[in-house]
Structure formats: C-alpha cells, structure tokens
N, C-alpha and C positions, 0 to 999 in steps of 0.2 A: 646332608648326614653326617654324623660325627665319623672318626675313623673306628674309635672303639665298636659301631655298629658295623660300620663296611668289614673289619676283621672277623668278629662277630660270622656274619654274613656271608662268609670268605669258608670257613672251618666248616660251617652247616654242609655246605653242598661238597663241603671236599671227603667227607665222611665215605660218602656209597652209597649210605641208602639215599641219604638228604636229596630231592632230585626235585628239577623244573620242571616248564609247560610249555607253546605251540614253537618250532622251532622245524619247518621247513625245509630242504635241500632240493634245488636241481637238479639234471643232469650233470653240470661241471661240476657243482660240491660234493659227486658221488667218488669220482678221482681224489680229492683233499681227504675224506673219508678212509677212503684205503689205506690211503699210502698213515691214515691215524692205527691199522688196528681193525676197522670197521668193517664188519660184515658185507649186513644190510638191511632193506627195509622189513622189518616186521611188520605194520600195521597200516591202514592210513593217515595216522600224523607224524607218520615219520617219528620215528620210533626205530636206531639204529637198535642191531643187533654187534657182537663183536668180533672178529677173526681169534685163533688159538696160537694164545701168546706162544713164543722159545720154547721149548722145553728143556728140560734138565739137564743134559745131554749140548743141548745145541748155544748154550749160555760160556762163558768165556774163563778160563781158568782166573781168573781175577774174581770173578761174580762169584763165581763157588766159590773163594774163600771168604771172599766176604760178608756171603751170606749164613756159613761155618762156620763164623765166628760170632752168629747171633743177631749179624745187623739188619735191621729193613734199610731196603734201597728202594727208594724215593725222587721221581723222574719225571721231567714236564715237556712239551713240546708244543712248541704256539704252533698252527696254519691260519691260512687261511679261506673263507670260503668267495664264490663268487661275489659278496657284497663288499667282499675288504673287513669283513668283521671280524677281527683275533680268535679263536679255537683255542681251548688253553686244553690240552690230552694232559691227564694227571696217568702212571703208571705207578704202584707196591710193587716190592717186589722181596720175601722173605719166606724164610723155613720157620714152619710149627711142629714143632716135636710131635705127630699126632695124627695117628694115617689120618687119610683123606676122607674113610669114610661116618670115621667119629666129629673132623672139622665140618662136614658137611649138615652134617646133623643137628652141630648147636646153628650154626647158620639159619637152618631147616626151622625151626623151631620159631614161626613168628610171631606169634605170640608172647613169644618173651623173651624176646631183641634189645628190647627194651632195660634188661637184666643183665646185659653189658655196652651195649653201643652207647659209644663216651655222645651226654650231650641228651641223648633219647628216654625221656617219661616214661611213653606210649606206643602199643605199636600190639594193632588188633586186623588180623582178616576179617572185612565186611563179604566175601564173598568167591566163588571158585571159577573163574573164567575160565578156564578150559584144564586140560590135563596137565597139571603139575604146573599150572599158570592162577595167582591168584590175583582178588584188588587190597590192600595194605592202607592201610591210615596210619599214619606214621605222627606221635606228635615230641618235640626238642627243643629246648631250653637252656642257650646259654648265656649270662648272668642275665641281662634285663627284656629278652628277645624269647619269645617264642612261635616258633612255626606248624606247622598244624599241611600233610603231607599224602598225597592222594596216590600211590603208587602202581604199578604192575609188577609182578613176581616171577619169576619162570627157573624153573625149578627143571637140574641133569642129576639126576639121584649118584651122588658120591662124585660127583664132576664138574659140575659150574652153578653156577648162579646170577643170571641174569635180570637185570629191574631200566626203568625208565617211568618215568612222571606221567599217570590218565590227565592228558594234560588238557579236557573237553575239561575235566576236573578247573575246583577252584586249590587254586595251589600260592605259599605265601613265595616260590623262588620261581623263575624264566623258565630254564632246562635245563635238564640234563639226564646220561644216557650212561649205564658200564653192567660191570660182569665181574666174575671170583671167579678164578680159575684156577682147581685142587689136582696138584701130581702125584702123584704115590711119589715116595725116594727114599734111600736106606735100609732098602727089600720091601721096601711097603709101611715101615713103622713111624718115617716122619713122611708131612705134605710142602712140598712147592708149594707157596700160593701164590699169585697172582692178582693184583687188583688193577681195573682197568677204566676209568672213566675221562667221558665228556662234559660239564657242567658250566651253565652260564647262571648268575645271581640274578640278569636283570640291570642290574649295579654296576657303575665305572668300578672299577677296585687296581691301583700299584698292580705288578708283575711280582714285586718285590715284598707283598706287603702279602698276598697267594699262597708267595714259594716257601716263604717264614712258617704258618699256619699249617702247609700241608708237612712238611717238615718236625709237628709235634703229633698230630692231632691223626696222622698216621699209622704212625709207631704204633701210639697209645691202645689204636684201634683195633693191630697183630696182636698187642702184648693182651688183650682183653678178650680176644675170645679164643687166642689158647687156655689162659685161664678158668676161662667157662667152660672148652672141649675138656682138658683135666679133673675139671670137679662140675659137678653137674648143678651143685649147691651155692655158687659159687657168682655172686652179683654189685655189678658196682654200690658203693655208697654213693 
C-alpha cells in the first residue's frame, strides 16, 4: 500500500464517524480502556462507550485560554491491550459558538451529515435499532479511495452522541468507537465540544503520519460543524 493511501485511510478513521470492525477485549484490557476514558461494553460485539470528559470548570486556566482564542485542541494517547497491540486514543476539544441544543440538532440530522462532514458524500439512516439509536450507512471519498461503513449511532438529546461500527456487517475499516459531548458554557450561549475516539484501520501506519492527519482533519470538522449549526443551508463544496 502506498503512503498516500495509508494517509487517506488514517484521515478517514479519525473524523469520528468513519469507523471499523470486530475487536474484542478480555477482562485485563478493560483496565486499559478505563484509563483511556472508556466506560463499559454496550453490545456483545464489544463496542465500548465513553466516560464523560472533564467539564469546563475542571480544565486548567491555560487550556481555557487556548480554547477561548478559538483554537482546536487535539491530543493522542497510546495504550496497549493484553495482546500488546498499540491503541491510539484521540481527543479533540473546542468551543463552538452556538448553544448545545443547536450543535446537537446539526449532528442528529443523520441523513444530511454528508453536507458538512469532511470527505463524506452519502449518509442514510437504514433503520431504527431502539430509543434514539440508529443503523446508518455512510460513504466517504478521499482522493481515489471510497469506503462504505455501517455505523450504530446512539443519541442523548442535547448532551452526547456515541458511535461504533456494526462489526457483524461488511465494512472497509477494522475497528473504531467514540463519542461527542456537548457542554453549555458562557451562560449557555456556547458549547464546549469534546470528541473522543479509538480507531484501528486494520493497517500499519506510522504514528507521525496519523498525528499529522489528525492535526488538519479534526479542526476542519469542528469548523464545518459550526458553520452548519449557524446556517442550516450551508454545505461543503
């Protein structure tokens, strides 16, 4: 596989909605997952939910100043499971200048996600799986690479958005799970947006390439969510 193709695959798995297939952990690995902010197993396929990220008041003064300047804070952390496999956990934090209710409304519009999600050209709800839980098919294209993904999305109105790949179905990436959390700040006028994800493309890609792609993809994602929230008619070209 060429370096360009590897870079494209990494970019896709890091967006947040572009997730991968079966990956099961035993009891020992749950300790590592808790350290990464993972909370519990919420399906037999071993899809992991996420614990709540630190609230605005718990952030350091330095971090608050960075976010108030409009910066997007991206960080990564490496853990290992009981098989010695490296897991890269990603976190993205930013302030979106709209109330959480409006940001959530943008992201909950699942059939129109392709209008503002980088690289996505198709998004459709296939069926409802339960209360606020959906099977969604999404297709993405970056350069010459096209990927089709079956994603389980669980919505917690105005607060949280969780996702994982439906790993019993055919997908083009191996494994991923994550969440987005929306906290009201500045008197409820703005949103502290926190995105967390663990992803496995199923291919070896050097860490420096993954970090470089993350540094560009996630800030663009936040920017476009903000644009779509402020203007429902806005869509990416």
